[in-house]
ZAMARGU-4260 file (C-alpha; in steps of 0.2 Angstrom, whole numbers, plus 5000, padded with zeros to 4 digits):
<rodrens>
0) 4939/4979/4876 | 4935/4976/4894 | 4949/4987/4900 | 4943/5001/4889 | 4925/5000/4896
5) 4932/5000/4914 | 4943/5015/4911 | 4928/5024/4903 | 4918/5020/4919 | 4931/5026/4930
10) 4933/5043/4920 | 4914/5045/4920 | 4913/5042/4939 | 4928/5054/4942 | 4937/5040/4951
15) 4955/5041/4944 | 4964/5033/4958 | 4959/5015/4954 | 4953/5007/4938 | 4942/4991/4938
20) 4957/4980/4937 | 4965/4987/4952 | 4950/4987/4964 | 4948/4972/4975 | 4930/4965/4977
25) 4923/4966/4995 | 4918/4947/4996 | 4929/4932/4994 | 4917/4924/4981 | 4919/4939/4970
30) 4938/4939/4972 | 4939/4921/4966 | 4929/4925/4951 | 4941/4939/4944 | 4948/4933/4928
35) 4966/4935/4935 | 4961/4923/4949 | 4953/4911/4938 | 4968/4910/4927 | 4979/4908/4943
40) 4968/4893/4949 | 4969/4885/4932 | 4988/4887/4932 | 4989/4880/4949 | 4978/4865/4944
45) 4987/4861/4928 | 5005/4862/4935 | 5000/4852/4952 | 5005/4867/4963 | 4991/4866/4975
50) 5001/4867/4991 | 5011/4882/4985 | 4995/4891/4978 | 4986/4889/4995 | 5001/4897/5004
55) 5001/4911/4992 | 4982/4914/4994 | 4983/4912/5013 | 4997/4926/5013 | 4986/4937/5002
60) 4971/4935/5013 | 4981/4938/5029 | 4988/4954/5022 | 4971/4960/5018 | 4964/4955/5035
65) 4979/4964/5043 | 4975/4980/5033 | 4957/4980/5038 | 4962/4978/5057 | 4974/4992/5056
70) 4961/5003/5048 | 4949/4999/5061 | 4961/5002/5075 | 4966/5019/5068 | 4948/5024/5067
75) 4945/5019/5085 | 4960/5029/5091 | 4954/5044/5081 | 4937/5042/5089 | 4944/5041/5106
80) 4954/5057/5103 | 4939/5067/5098 | 4928/5061/5113
</rodrens>
């Protein structure tokens, strides 16, 4: 039911590239509250995989950080070319 609602919202807004499940929240707090992440945390806790889970989360955060830095540097380069 939830997926149907998000796909309707995406169609209504004209955003066909990303649905609600594919969009990443902007803040870490909202990211942690995604149902998929809550299930991931529960799985980690129940199976005593804390160290491995932390390594996975760290990798995800570092890749997002690298993407943001790359986007910023490309924006700066394009701004320098225009000026």
